[in-house]
N, C-alpha and C positions, 0 to 999 in steps of 0.2 A: 722547663726550669729545673726540674730534678730528673735528669736523664740517667744517671748512673747509680748503682746501688751503694755507693760510697756516700753520695750526696743524701740519700734516703737514710742511711745509718747515722749520720751527723745530725739530721733533723730529729730522729728518734731520741738520739742520746741527749739533745738539747731539751727535748720535752721531758725526758725522764729526769734531767737535773732540775729543770724548773718546778715541775709537779710533783716529782716523786712516783713511786711505784704504786702507793696507795691511792694517790689522787688521779692517776691515769684513766681508770675506768669512769670516774665522775667526769673528767674533762672530755672523753670520748662521748659520753651521754649528752653533755651540753652542747657539744658540736653538732651532734646529730639532731638535736632538738632545734637548734638555731637554723640548721639547713632546712628542715622540714617546715618551720615556720616562714622562712623566706620562700620556699617553694609554693606553699599554700597562698602566701600574700601575692606572689607573682601570678599564679593562676586565678586568683580573685580579680586582680586588676585586668588581666587579659579577658576575663569573662565579661567584666563591666564594659570594656571598650567594644567588644564584640556585640553586646546588647545594644549599647548606645548608637553604634553603627547601624545596626539592623532595624532600630525603632524609627518609624516614620516621624519625621520633624512636623511640629504644627505649623501649618500655613498661616500666612496673614489673614487670608480669608476666614479661617476658623476662628481666629482671634476676634476678628471684626464681628462675626455671626455671634460669638458668645457675648462680646460686650454689649451689643445692640439687645440680645435677649435679657441681659441683666438690667438693661434700662427699660424694658417693657416694650420694645419695639418689634413689631410683626416683621419676621425676616422672610416669609415665604415669598418666592418669585422676585427677589430683589437682588441685584448684583452688589459687588463690594462697594462701588463708588456711591450708589444710593444709600447703602447702609451707612457709610462713613458721613454722608451729608445729613442724614437723619439723626445719627449720634452727635455730631457737632451741634445741630439745631436744639436737640434735647438738652445738651450740656449748657448752651448759652441761655435757655429759657429757665433752666433751674435755678 
């Protein structure tokens, strides 16, 4: 975008005219803070995405077992279909 030194000089002059020489350090500081906040936010989102991708998803079987335990059903040596049937029966009788 800004390939030649003349274009950069024009940008600097426009900034000086808009903000003045006394406001230029404050402007630069604010731009630096905004850039840092953007970078930190971007890194945090990337970290959360990586953590979500690496975390094992809860299986349906685990959800069924947790539901059965919450209803007071013995879950030992039972497969998912048996547990689903017992959960359904327990809900119907309640």
